[in-house]
ROLUM-909481 format. One line per 3 residues: number of its first residue (from 0); their letters; for each residue x, y, z of C-alpha. Coordinates in steps of 0.02 Angstrom, whole numbers. Layout:
NUM) a) X Y Z ~ ...
end
This chain:
0) msd) -2 -1 5 ~ 60 178 -31 ~ 73 309 90
3) pss) -80 420 96 ~ 32 563 134 ~ 155 543 -15
6) gag) 7 576 -142 ~ 55 414 -241 ~ -101 326 -331
9) tsq) -215 449 -259 ~ -301 468 -430 ~ -349 275 -443
12) skp) -386 241 -263 ~ -555 253 -177 ~ -588 426 -81
15) ppk) -553 391 109 ~ -701 359 235 ~ -806 506 291
18) ypk) -724 515 455 ~ -526 530 508 ~ -449 366 526
21) kky) -417 381 710 ~ -593 433 751 ~ -661 308 644
24) ekk) -563 181 740 ~ -613 253 910 ~ -790 245 867
27) ead) -766 57 817 ~ -678 21 982 ~ -832 108 1080
30) lse) -943 -27 1000 ~ -1011 -168 1118 ~ -952 -345 1065
33) edl) -1133 -378 1000 ~ -1134 -214 890 ~ -957 -273 825
36) dlk) -1024 -435 776 ~ -1171 -363 687 ~ -1069 -237 595
39) kql) -958 -358 533 ~ -1093 -485 481 ~ -1186 -348 370
42) ely) -1019 -306 288 ~ -988 -494 256 ~ -1169 -479 186
45) ver) -1133 -333 64 ~ -978 -431 2 ~ -1074 -593 -25
48) iqd) -1220 -499 -124 ~ -1092 -447 -245 ~ -1038 -624 -266
51) pnp) -1030 -713 -433 ~ -1125 -868 -360 ~ -1327 -830 -361
54) elq) -1368 -935 -223 ~ -1254 -850 -107 ~ -1315 -682 -163
57) raa) -1484 -735 -128 ~ -1450 -806 54 ~ -1343 -653 90
60) les) -1490 -530 36 ~ -1609 -637 138 ~ -1509 -635 292
63) mrq) -1483 -436 280 ~ -1677 -424 247 ~ -1707 -519 407
66) eil) -1591 -414 511 ~ -1670 -253 464 ~ -1851 -323 477
69) tst) -1808 -364 646 ~ -1730 -190 694 ~ -1870 -92 609
72) ssm) -1998 -179 702 ~ -1970 -59 843 ~ -1928 118 838
75) ayv) -1877 137 1004 ~ -1699 151 969 ~ -1579 172 837
78) vkp) -1595 57 685 ~ -1427 -14 713 ~ -1422 -105 538
81) lkf) -1468 53 441 ~ -1332 149 541 ~ -1195 4 503
84) lrp) -1251 -6 314 ~ -1232 172 297 ~ -1051 171 218
87) hyg) -1102 33 94 ~ -1259 119 20 ~ -1153 182 -130
90) ilk) -1082 24 -159 ~ -1252 -82 -155 ~ -1335 43 -284
93) dff) -1202 38 -391 ~ -1192 -145 -396 ~ -1393 -132 -417
96) etl) -1360 -35 -578 ~ -1264 -184 -654 ~ -1398 -326 -625
99) pds) -1505 -374 -769 ~ -1693 -390 -741 ~ -1739 -538 -609
102) dfk) -1820 -574 -450 ~ -1668 -543 -354 ~ -1640 -371 -426
105) krl) -1818 -330 -360 ~ -1776 -386 -191 ~ -1624 -299 -184
108) adv) -1722 -134 -246 ~ -1841 -187 -90 ~ -1692 -160 28
111) lsv) -1622 -9 -48 ~ -1802 66 -30 ~ -1780 53 164
114) lal) -1593 97 164 ~ -1640 246 68 ~ -1748 313 212
117) tms) -1594 377 301 ~ -1474 395 167 ~ -1537 473 7
120) aeg) -1511 654 -19 ~ -1654 772 18 ~ -1782 788 -133
123) era) -1704 631 -223 ~ -1866 513 -181 ~ -1748 356 -181
126) slk) -1868 253 -73 ~ -2004 276 -193 ~ -1897 254 -340
129) ykl) -1839 83 -277 ~ -2003 29 -209 ~ -2081 59 -367
132) lds) -1978 -84 -445 ~ -2036 -205 -315 ~ -2216 -139 -266
135) egn) -2272 -322 -238 ~ -2192 -338 -56 ~ -2271 -292 104
138) igs) -2239 -114 142 ~ -2296 -126 329 ~ -2171 -264 370
141) wgh) -2028 -115 359 ~ -2120 -7 514 ~ -2218 140 514
144) kyv) -2076 255 500 ~ -2039 184 322 ~ -2214 197 280
147) rnl) -2242 384 317 ~ -2096 436 222 ~ -2151 328 80
150) age) -2317 438 85 ~ -2212 594 87 ~ -2123 547 -69
153) itq) -2268 485 -148 ~ -2347 656 -118 ~ -2200 742 -188
156) eyk) -2194 635 -345 ~ -2391 647 -378 ~ -2378 828 -384
159) ers) -2238 824 -530 ~ -2328 688 -624 ~ -2498 793 -610
162) edi) -2424 917 -707 ~ -2419 811 -864 ~ -2582 727 -894
165) nfp) -2504 598 -997 ~ -2383 532 -867 ~ -2459 373 -786
168) idd) -2493 376 -595 ~ -2567 206 -576 ~ -2411 119 -504
171) iln) -2426 267 -366 ~ -2604 229 -332 ~ -2568 48 -307
174) lve) -2441 105 -168 ~ -2559 220 -98 ~ -2685 76 -84
177) qiv) -2575 -23 32 ~ -2523 125 132 ~ -2696 173 173
180) aih) -2737 -15 229 ~ -2582 6 345 ~ -2634 164 419
183) mkh) -2805 116 439 ~ -2752 -33 539 ~ -2623 40 651
186) nae) -2736 185 722 ~ -2650 314 595 ~ -2830 361 506
189) pea) -2793 548 504 ~ -2640 511 394 ~ -2735 396 288
192) vdi) -2860 525 242 ~ -2722 640 219 ~ -2627 548 79
195) lme) -2791 517 -9 ~ -2826 696 -12 ~ -2635 743 -73
198) vde) -2679 620 -224 ~ -2846 669 -266 ~ -2912 490 -223
201) lhn) -3031 526 -87 ~ -3180 491 -197 ~ -3103 309 -212
204) svl) -3182 165 -106 ~ -3012 129 -35 ~ -3046 225 127
207) tgn) -3213 160 147 ~ -3155 -18 115 ~ -3047 -8 272
210) vds) -3175 62 394 ~ -3237 -49 542 ~ -3318 -38 688
213) tnf) -3152 5 770 ~ -3090 147 667 ~ -3241 243 600
216) wrt) -3251 361 737 ~ -3083 435 715 ~ -3094 414 522
219) cly) -3263 526 516 ~ -3205 650 646 ~ -3054 686 547
222) lis) -3138 708 378 ~ -3273 810 460 ~ -3132 935 546
225) aar) -3014 942 384 ~ -3183 996 275 ~ -3188 1159 349
228) flp) -3026 1194 257 ~ -3055 1127 94 ~ -3137 1189 -60
231) qed) -3322 1186 -83 ~ -3325 1023 -192 ~ -3186 947 -91
234) rrl) -3282 976 74 ~ -3436 915 11 ~ -3350 762 -50
237) alg) -3266 717 115 ~ -3426 752 221 ~ -3514 638 96
240) iac) -3399 501 124 ~ -3415 524 328 ~ -3610 525 290
243) tiy) -3593 351 204 ~ -3487 288 336 ~ -3588 331 480
246) lev) -3737 256 374 ~ -3642 89 356 ~ -3605 76 540
249) eef) -3772 136 586 ~ -3731 297 673 ~ -3893 381 612
252) ana) -3880 537 706 ~ -3717 568 653 ~ -3759 550 464
255) lqi) -3914 653 492 ~ -3817 792 552 ~ -3687 800 405
258) alf) -3841 791 281 ~ -3913 934 363 ~ -3746 1031 335
261) ldd) -3748 974 161 ~ -3923 1028 142 ~ -3946 876 40
264) eer) -4137 822 41 ~ -4117 658 -35 ~ -3982 603 86
267) vee) -4074 675 241 ~ -4239 560 171 ~ -4110 411 149
270) vft) -4032 435 332 ~ -4197 430 417 ~ -4279 293 306
273) sce) -4119 192 336 ~ -4150 198 525 ~ -4274 42 576
276) dll) -4261 93 772 ~ -4414 181 820 ~ -4308 247 979
279) kkk) -4157 312 861 ~ -4287 398 745 ~ -4368 496 884
282) qlc) -4186 553 927 ~ -4168 601 746 ~ -4328 715 743
285) yif) -4267 796 900 ~ -4112 851 790 ~ -4238 909 650
288) aqh) -4330 1023 785 ~ -4165 1093 861 ~ -4108 1136 672
291) giy) -4269 1220 648 ~ -4324 1150 486 ~ -4492 1078 435
294) fkl) -4479 888 386 ~ -4654 815 324 ~ -4663 628 368
297) ved) -4732 501 247 ~ -4791 318 253 ~ -4629 257 177
300) mcw) -4531 344 317 ~ -4646 267 459 ~ -4784 143 418
303) dtd) -4874 154 596 ~ -5003 300 603 ~ -4974 310 786
306) drk) -4794 321 788 ~ -4786 441 643 ~ -4889 565 751
309) vlq) -4782 552 891 ~ -4619 586 778 ~ -4702 717 687
312) dii) -4749 814 844 ~ -4561 793 910 ~ -4527 880 748
315) nnt) -4661 1015 775 ~ -4580 1052 942 ~ -4752 1027 1019
318) kls) -4683 993 1203 ~ -4537 1130 1194 ~ -4626 1247 1306
321) ksy) -4650 1102 1434 ~ -4471 1062 1436 ~ -4419 1252 1450
324) ltl) -4533 1255 1603 ~ -4467 1104 1671 ~ -4296 1175 1656
327) awn) -4341 1341 1734 ~ -4419 1254 1877 ~ -4254 1163 1924
330) fkv) -4161 1325 1918 ~ -4302 1387 2025 ~ -4321 1564 1901
333) mep) -4517 1544 1874 ~ -4557 1692 1971 ~ -4588 1852 1840
336) isp) -4470 1986 1843 ~ -4517 2176 1813 ~ -4419 2296 1716
339) dyi) -4376 2401 1876 ~ -4281 2239 1936 ~ -4170 2246 1780
342) yka) -4144 2435 1796 ~ -4079 2414 1977 ~ -4108 2597 1985
345) hll) -4065 2618 2174 ~ -3888 2564 2123 ~ -3867 2729 2026
348) dgh) -3808 2885 2084 ~ -3986 2979 2046 ~ -4004 3049 1879
351) aga) -4126 2962 1744 ~ -4122 2792 1825 ~ -4230 2856 1971
354) gag) -4363 2897 1853 ~ -4379 2729 1799 ~ -4366 2651 1969
357) agv) -4506 2765 2027 ~ -4633 2699 1887 ~ -4631 2884 1805
360) ysa) -4621 2831 1617 ~ -4607 2925 1461 ~ -4676 2850 1293
363) aqy) -4497 2789 1247 ~ -4483 2727 1430 ~ -4652 2636 1409
366) laa) -4590 2560 1239 ~ -4421 2501 1334 ~ -4503 2426 1466
369) tfi) -4615 2314 1355 ~ -4469 2254 1271 ~ -4358 2207 1417
372) naf) -4521 2117 1497 ~ -4564 2019 1345 ~ -4355 1965 1335
375) vna) -4352 1934 1521 ~ -4496 1827 1536 ~ -4495 1757 1370
378) gfl) -4588 1581 1377 ~ -4641 1598 1553 ~ -4811 1627 1527
381) rdk) -4819 1743 1662 ~ -4759 1921 1697 ~ -4788 2090 1790
384) lmt) -4867 2191 1647 ~ -4962 2083 1511 ~ -5041 1939 1610
387) vpp) -5096 2035 1780 ~ -5260 2120 1808 ~ -5250 2307 1756
390) dss) -5196 2436 1889 ~ -5282 2605 1923 ~ -5211 2686 1755
393) gfw) -5266 2526 1645 ~ -5196 2390 1543 ~ -5020 2403 1489
396) vfk) -5051 2394 1316 ~ -5151 2548 1315 ~ -5021 2641 1412
399) nke) -4915 2643 1265 ~ -4957 2783 1118 ~ -4997 2742 930
402) hak) -4867 2629 853 ~ -4800 2573 1021 ~ -4957 2475 1057
405) isa) -4916 2359 916 ~ -4743 2306 1007 ~ -4848 2308 1172
408) aas) -4979 2185 1121 ~ -4859 2072 1031 ~ -4747 2054 1190
411) lgm) -4899 1949 1255 ~ -4846 1817 1110 ~ -4668 1817 1165
414) ill) -4718 1786 1344 ~ -4819 1649 1282 ~ -4692 1582 1169
417) wdv) -4700 1399 1117 ~ -4878 1362 1197 ~ -4993 1367 1063
420) dfg) -5143 1293 1151 ~ -5136 1426 1297 ~ -5066 1573 1190
423) lpq) -5177 1576 1041 ~ -5331 1590 1128 ~ -5258 1759 1230
426) mcn) -5198 1834 1077 ~ -5381 1822 992 ~ -5443 1923 1148
429) yic) -5337 2068 1083 ~ -5373 2032 898 ~ -5561 2086 946
432) cnd) -5504 2259 1006 ~ -5554 2414 903 ~ -5375 2490 908
435) nyv) -5306 2452 751 ~ -5125 2458 821 ~ -5170 2329 956
438) iag) -5246 2210 809 ~ -5085 2227 715 ~ -4979 2184 883
441) all) -5093 2040 915 ~ -5076 1972 740 ~ -4890 1987 767
444) gvg) -4904 1903 937 ~ -5005 1749 856 ~ -4835 1726 738
447) lvn) -4732 1743 904 ~ -4831 1607 1012 ~ -4819 1492 845
450) cnv) -4629 1528 808 ~ -4526 1359 775 ~ -4685 1269 847
453) dkn) -4804 1163 746 ~ -4811 1235 558 ~ -4955 1149 516
456) fyr) -5099 1264 423 ~ -5234 1228 554 ~ -5148 1353 703
459) afp) -5104 1521 653 ~ -5121 1518 467 ~ -5329 1532 481
462) ilr) -5305 1674 608 ~ -5176 1775 497 ~ -5243 1759 318
465) nyl) -5397 1863 346 ~ -5312 2007 387 ~ -5182 2004 251
468) gne) -5302 2123 124 ~ -5332 2233 273 ~ -5340 2412 216
471) dsa) -5234 2483 373 ~ -5049 2453 332 ~ -5017 2414 515
474) iri) -5142 2282 529 ~ -5069 2219 362 ~ -4878 2223 436
477) gai) -4933 2128 576 ~ -5016 1984 493 ~ -4880 1971 361
480) mgl) -4752 1970 477 ~ -4848 1855 607 ~ -4847 1740 455
483) gia) -4668 1743 408 ~ -4627 1715 587 ~ -4746 1570 610
486) ytg) -4705 1481 461 ~ -4512 1529 446 ~ -4422 1380 339
489) aqk) -4580 1299 309 ~ -4577 1313 117 ~ -4767 1304 108
492) nki) -4820 1339 -71 ~ -4994 1422 -6 ~ -4898 1541 103
495) rrl) -4780 1578 -42 ~ -4928 1618 -171 ~ -5006 1734 -42
498) lta) -4857 1826 -10 ~ -4815 1846 -185 ~ -4995 1904 -231
501) ilk) -4950 2058 -104 ~ -4801 2095 -199 ~ -4882 2104 -372
504) dgk) -5012 2226 -309 ~ -4895 2363 -396 ~ -4886 2542 -335
507) etp) -5031 2549 -240 ~ -4962 2457 -97 ~ -4865 2564 34
510) ldv) -4670 2532 30 ~ -4682 2476 203 ~ -4797 2351 182
513) iaf) -4688 2272 11 ~ -4535 2270 119 ~ -4605 2171 265
516) tai) -4695 2053 134 ~ -4527 2025 50 ~ -4447 1992 217
519) slg) -4579 1864 280 ~ -4567 1780 98 ~ -4387 1763 128
522) lvc) -4405 1685 288 ~ -4545 1568 239 ~ -4435 1516 93
525) vgs) -4257 1529 177 ~ -4119 1445 84 ~ -4231 1378 -53
528) yne) -4183 1477 -195 ~ -4355 1484 -260 ~ -4358 1571 -429
531) taa) -4536 1614 -431 ~ -4508 1703 -250 ~ -4357 1788 -308
534) qai) -4439 1855 -462 ~ -4583 1926 -371 ~ -4473 2019 -256
537) vda) -4387 2094 -407 ~ -4535 2132 -487 ~ -4602 2230 -341
540) lmv) -4441 2334 -336 ~ -4447 2382 -518 ~ -4621 2466 -493
543) rse) -4561 2592 -364 ~ -4502 2758 -388 ~ -4336 2820 -406
546) sem) -4351 2917 -246 ~ -4404 2760 -157 ~ -4255 2676 -202
549) eep) -4164 2780 -68 ~ -4268 2727 74 ~ -4203 2622 207
552) ltr) -4355 2510 196 ~ -4310 2470 0 ~ -4167 2382 69
555) lla) -4254 2257 160 ~ -4316 2189 1 ~ -4133 2151 -44
558) lgy) -4121 2063 128 ~ -4288 1962 66 ~ -4206 1909 -92
561) gll) -4050 1868 3 ~ -4130 1751 116 ~ -4195 1646 -23
564) ylg) -4007 1597 -60 ~ -3955 1576 118 ~ -3811 1466 137
567) qer) -3818 1405 -48 ~ -3644 1431 -85 ~ -3653 1272 -207
570) lgl) -3744 1382 -329 ~ -3576 1478 -363 ~ -3644 1635 -339
573) gle) -3529 1799 -344 ~ -3521 1969 -399 ~ -3490 1918 -579
576) ntp) -3620 1770 -568 ~ -3782 1830 -506 ~ -3957 1756 -535
579) eas) -4043 1822 -689 ~ -4180 1903 -601 ~ -4071 2006 -500
582) ktv) -3974 2071 -660 ~ -4122 2207 -683 ~ -4117 2298 -497
585) nvk) -4116 2483 -506 ~ -3944 2548 -508 ~ -3946 2641 -364
588) irk) -3970 2495 -244 ~ -3880 2370 -368 ~ -3719 2348 -258
591) ywd) -3805 2348 -92 ~ -3916 2208 -169 ~ -3775 2101 -239
594) ltl) -3667 2114 -91 ~ -3817 2044 10 ~ -3839 1905 -93
597) lsc) -3655 1866 -89 ~ -3646 1876 101 ~ -3816 1759 131
600) aya) -3762 1635 -23 ~ -3595 1616 87 ~ -3663 1630 259
603) gtg) -3575 1503 376 ~ -3456 1442 247 ~ -3290 1513 321
606) dve) -3239 1546 127 ~ -3075 1655 131 ~ -3104 1721 -45
609) ivr) -3266 1792 -19 ~ -3220 1872 142 ~ -3058 1939 40
612) kll) -3195 2013 -87 ~ -3305 2099 53 ~ -3155 2185 120
615) ghc) -3093 2250 -44 ~ -3267 2341 -49 ~ -3240 2407 124
618) seh) -3067 2482 71 ~ -3141 2595 -66 ~ -3156 2776 -25
621) let) -3321 2816 -105 ~ -3441 2979 -107 ~ -3562 3027 29
624) gdi) -3726 2919 -10 ~ -3666 2756 -61 ~ -3737 2618 64
627) hqg) -3674 2460 19 ~ -3527 2442 124 ~ -3635 2417 270
630) pav) -3692 2242 207 ~ -3512 2226 149 ~ -3450 2226 339
633) lgi) -3604 2116 390 ~ -3558 1995 260 ~ -3384 1978 329
636) amv) -3469 1920 502 ~ -3585 1806 403 ~ -3453 1720 312
639) ata) -3319 1698 447 ~ -3442 1638 584 ~ -3397 1451 547
642) eel) -3254 1415 635 ~ -3140 1480 782 ~ -2990 1543 692
645) gle) -3079 1625 542 ~ -3179 1714 690 ~ -3036 1791 772
648) msi) -2951 1848 612 ~ -3120 1912 560 ~ -3116 2020 739
651) rsl) -2947 2085 690 ~ -3004 2143 521 ~ -3156 2243 602
654) ehl) -3034 2323 712 ~ -2928 2396 561 ~ -3096 2447 481
657) lqy) -3145 2535 637 ~ -2972 2637 629 ~ -2964 2676 456
660) gkp) -3151 2655 384 ~ -3278 2786 332 ~ -3419 2829 445
663) nir) -3551 2711 361 ~ -3409 2583 394 ~ -3387 2607 574
666) rav) -3578 2600 602 ~ -3582 2432 539 ~ -3433 2356 630
669) pla) -3514 2347 803 ~ -3669 2236 736 ~ -3548 2134 649
672) lgl) -3455 2111 803 ~ -3619 2065 888 ~ -3662 1930 752
675) lct) -3488 1841 771 ~ -3499 1829 956 ~ -3689 1808 982
678) snp) -3723 1746 1160 ~ -3526 1717 1172 ~ -3444 1863 1281
681) kvk) -3285 1870 1222 ~ -3164 2004 1341 ~ -3087 2064 1190
684) vin) -3242 2098 1100 ~ -3335 2180 1266 ~ -3196 2301 1284
687) ils) -3216 2350 1101 ~ -3388 2378 1116 ~ -3370 2463 1287
690) els) -3267 2586 1199 ~ -3368 2606 1053 ~ -3518 2636 1160
693) hdt) -3456 2801 1207 ~ -3414 2861 1023 ~ -3443 3042 960
696) dse) -3556 2964 817 ~ -3715 2920 903 ~ -3744 2789 783
699) vam) -3593 2709 813 ~ -3626 2706 1001 ~ -3810 2646 976
702) aav) -3738 2491 873 ~ -3606 2479 997 ~ -3748 2453 1135
705) isl) -3847 2347 1040 ~ -3715 2218 998 ~ -3671 2227 1185
708) gli) -3840 2155 1217 ~ -3823 2029 1071 ~ -3666 1959 1133
711) gag) -3719 1939 1307 ~ -3896 1886 1263 ~ -3951 1767 1386
714) tnn) -3782 1745 1492 ~ -3827 1875 1636 ~ -3640 1910 1619
717) aci) -3596 2027 1765 ~ -3488 2133 1669 ~ -3598 2190 1541
720) vgm) -3737 2197 1654 ~ -3624 2330 1736 ~ -3571 2415 1588
723) lrk) -3754 2440 1547 ~ -3819 2509 1697 ~ -3676 2652 1692
726) lsr) -3710 2678 1510 ~ -3900 2698 1569 ~ -3835 2849 1683
729) yyh) -3713 2907 1552 ~ -3857 2941 1429 ~ -3999 2968 1536
732) edd) -4033 3136 1434 ~ -4029 3036 1269 ~ -4197 2948 1218
735) sll) -4132 2856 1082 ~ -3973 2792 1162 ~ -4046 2755 1325
738) fcv) -4178 2667 1234 ~ -4043 2550 1157 ~ -3966 2541 1325
741) ria) -4141 2456 1403 ~ -4153 2350 1245 ~ -3981 2262 1277
744) qgl) -4022 2262 1452 ~ -4180 2147 1412 ~ -4072 2042 1298
747) vhl) -3936 2009 1421 ~ -4048 1942 1535 ~ -4154 1849 1392
750) gkg) -4263 1720 1473 ~ -4183 1747 1646 ~ -4028 1659 1585
753) llt) -4107 1502 1509 ~ -4108 1551 1323 ~ -3966 1587 1184
756) ldp) -3975 1672 1032 ~ -3828 1580 957 ~ -3871 1511 779
759) yhc) -3751 1362 794 ~ -3795 1192 874 ~ -3726 1013 882
762) nrf) -3567 1074 951 ~ -3558 1215 827 ~ -3546 1102 684
765) lls) -3744 1142 626 ~ -3797 1319 575 ~ -4001 1339 590
768) pta) -4054 1433 429 ~ -4208 1503 536 ~ -4115 1558 672
771) fag) -3982 1648 570 ~ -4111 1721 466 ~ -4186 1814 620
774) lit) -4022 1887 668 ~ -3978 1960 509 ~ -4144 2035 487
777) llh) -4116 2126 637 ~ -3942 2178 608 ~ -3990 2242 420
780) acl) -4122 2329 498 ~ -4006 2410 623 ~ -3894 2481 479
783) dmk) -4025 2624 480 ~ -4055 2638 676 ~ -4139 2811 680
786) tii) -4266 2756 542 ~ -4324 2585 585 ~ -4272 2547 763
789) lgk) -4297 2716 827 ~ -4429 2744 717 ~ -4607 2666 704
792) yhf) -4553 2494 644 ~ -4460 2449 810 ~ -4560 2282 815
795) vly) -4431 2207 700 ~ -4337 2175 862 ~ -4454 2018 874
798) flv) -4368 1946 730 ~ -4243 1878 863 ~ -4374 1773 929
801) lam) -4326 1645 776 ~ -4147 1616 845 ~ -4215 1589 1037
804) rpk) -4194 1433 1103 ~ -4161 1356 1275 ~ -3977 1316 1308
807) mlm) -4018 1167 1394 ~ -3968 979 1390 ~ -4126 885 1428
810) tvd) -4103 710 1459 ~ -4270 594 1426 ~ -4301 413 1449
813) enl) -4368 293 1315 ~ -4543 363 1354 ~ -4477 532 1305
816) qpl) -4510 577 1508 ~ -4375 684 1596 ~ -4239 581 1658
819) svp) -4115 661 1789 ~ -3937 593 1766 ~ -3751 645 1818
822) vrv) -3663 739 1679 ~ -3497 823 1674 ~ -3511 1005 1595
825) gqa) -3345 1089 1531 ~ -3259 1192 1404 ~ -3249 1078 1243
828) vgv) -3086 1024 1171 ~ -3029 970 997 ~ -2985 785 992
831) esm) -2949 765 805 ~ -2795 660 778 ~ -2779 616 968
834) agq) -2729 439 1001 ~ -2851 336 1094 ~ -2999 397 1159
837) ptt) -2976 576 1241 ~ -3099 659 1341 ~ -3191 798 1252
840) itn) -3215 920 1389 ~ -3101 1003 1517 ~ -3112 1111 1673
843) frt) -3271 1015 1697 ~ -3402 1006 1841 ~ -3518 869 1881
846) mmt) -3714 908 1907 ~ -3884 839 1861 ~ -3980 854 1710
849) pal) -4082 966 1669 ~ -3916 1070 1651 ~ -3877 1230 1554
852) lga) -3740 1239 1427 ~ -3640 1387 1407 ~ -3554 1466 1257
855) gqr) -3401 1326 1202 ~ -3460 1215 1328 ~ -3497 1025 1303
858) ael) -3573 886 1412 ~ -3534 706 1439 ~ -3640 571 1541
861) atg) -3554 545 1708 ~ -3630 361 1741 ~ -3610 209 1649
864) ryv) -3788 143 1662 ~ -3867 248 1504 ~ -3805 255 1338
867) pls) -3860 416 1243 ~ -3937 407 1064 ~ -3863 572 1013
870) ptl) -3685 611 978 ~ -3698 772 1047 ~ -3766 798 1227
873) egh) -3869 956 1200 ~ -4045 989 1182 ~ -4169 843 1203
876) vil) -4068 671 1211 ~ -4133 513 1229 ~ -4048 393 1370
879) kek) -4059 204 1323 ~ -4029 92 1490 ~ -3884 -40 1462
882) sra) -3913 -211 1495 ~ -3804 -288 1647 ~ -3696 -365 1527
885) qrr) -3653 -193 1437 ~ -3619 -120 1603 ~ -3499 -247 1637
end
């Protein structure tokens, strides 16, 4: 041998080892005797693999395979065979290239694929290259780390190949099928879903073919979670697969929730028809009732007439009032509360609050007390103003003046909420009155009593229909609005024809009647994209005069039109792609119309591109008189309510609009914040609205005060209560702002803390279209607070009844009777991709049902005696008692 330092023969000799000789020898000296033997054995295998004798080659390769297989079965330590074979990787690669095609070459390729796991250069994708030469071997035998590495390289390779449509990908997809099977078998369901998404093969039956009773829950949970961040088509595909899996394992409640999310009527009917267990069908009916849509049962869905009637009654919420009062009785809040109790004027340092506490009311204070009384005592059937004998000054209704009587009479409907049998006769007493304003309020009250309960024709409809053609505008509006509230989401053709007939009356019909007819038509047909109704609203707008196009009430026609397309993103509507009917809208209101339609169509989707477009409209510097930026700001909130991350980002964007936006934008920002955090008093949002409630622009301040009521609705939040009490003192000389403060106070104490306005349910997965429609109707009206809310149309505040629901967990037995069981209630925790069966709540406390669920809270059963028939413990949940064998 030549001396390395002399330089002789360096051009022909191989390069020196990676490490200096002494260091290398020292490292070898540090090896244990066992490791040293393994190293020498592997080096011998490398030499014999290159031997001319085929038998010796095969034996050496097989021995090397066994050594690697044994070591890769556990990843708890460094894989020593891979470590010792590192210096020989290049030698084996070079030898591989010299071999002719044979079984031996394929088996060597399999080994090289594993060695490349730690030895190949970044981006080379050597593991995949060699594995494709021997795709018949068992991938899983090399260990999970190898499978994950191979999946990553497949993703990169697919992206490159997909750019060339002529390049085949069948060999890759064959490996993908094997990888998915391995992941599903070894509790790596999220990784299986991910690789199928990466190679656009989620539609393939590979995933569903590997699902069984042990892994369906984690698979579907990840599909549902990932769907929020996918484009529309991929989202519907992922959720459709989850629904199919749930149906296969007979998890019908989960399948129904997804079908409702997709707004797929055929899939909804399929889920309900597939369920043969009557008890499970009852639970499905409770989900329908909570979602707020009307679902008509036919014989094919339930053959037994008596059973079908019971199921239909559950869908119609006929027992909702009874359950609500049971909840109130358990929490000992049955006693009526007066407005003076809410004011707590004795806590103020004199000023205006004292007047209210002493019972000396102005006209505005009478009206404010009416709304507070209605909101606080909603659904309790008793109060201290409307259901008590008259005092020395007469009935409460007649203490109000003119149009204020409408809200006063309608407030009785709010107090009698959901109890149709008891409430409708009470309202009919006021319909017989000689005062037109009282009649109008009573008709509206009929709709309130019937809201979200029993959408059949034989209750509210016969009463309201007789007044739709009345000569008095107030009475017509009361009947129209009552009809819209009573039958929201009913999709009844008979009601649609009556309302479209009013819209076709022409110029002779007052604008306010037309506006409220459009809103009611939008509510009845919400989310149906009914072309006949849409054309009727556009035609009604076209016959109005040029001067009426600038009226605030005209904008309600745009909202009524938008409600028809609520949540219909699959239609692909946009500013450049609007329905034909809307293209004929007057240019003065065209932008307002288009932005309202866009925000309604994509409501609750979290579509980032739509939010970006809406923000772009908010950044425009426009001339005075442009009004379309208001619905653009509201649209940001409507779209971004879908998930928590988008919600937080939207709050940041709205803060920027507050700093740099024009007055018409700043007036809409508090309303958008109220929509984002309805019945969810986030500290950050409370602080923003508290600051805005003292803004120099009175309309910004009024919007901020109303929004304080919305975010605290039904929470009895002490912080907001204190703020509003101080604001009532601060604005004691401003009747308009004081009225807004009173409304907010009533909302914070909504249902004495038992009700919520949150339109989301089922762990914030489903958005109720009827509840959301009620919220955005009020918020659009608040864009012109002085004309509508503070004018003679204050009764639009009652649209909030559409979003009202008890925030309860009511457990019932198999006979649908209340059943008190222990439950744990705590903050919800995301468990997607977590191993095992992790708990879904934290910071919990144990209580007995019925229980209250606050914003962001979730419940779990604290007993092993029963099994719930609903995946989410919320609303009405049927509990089925386990057998003794199951308890063990």
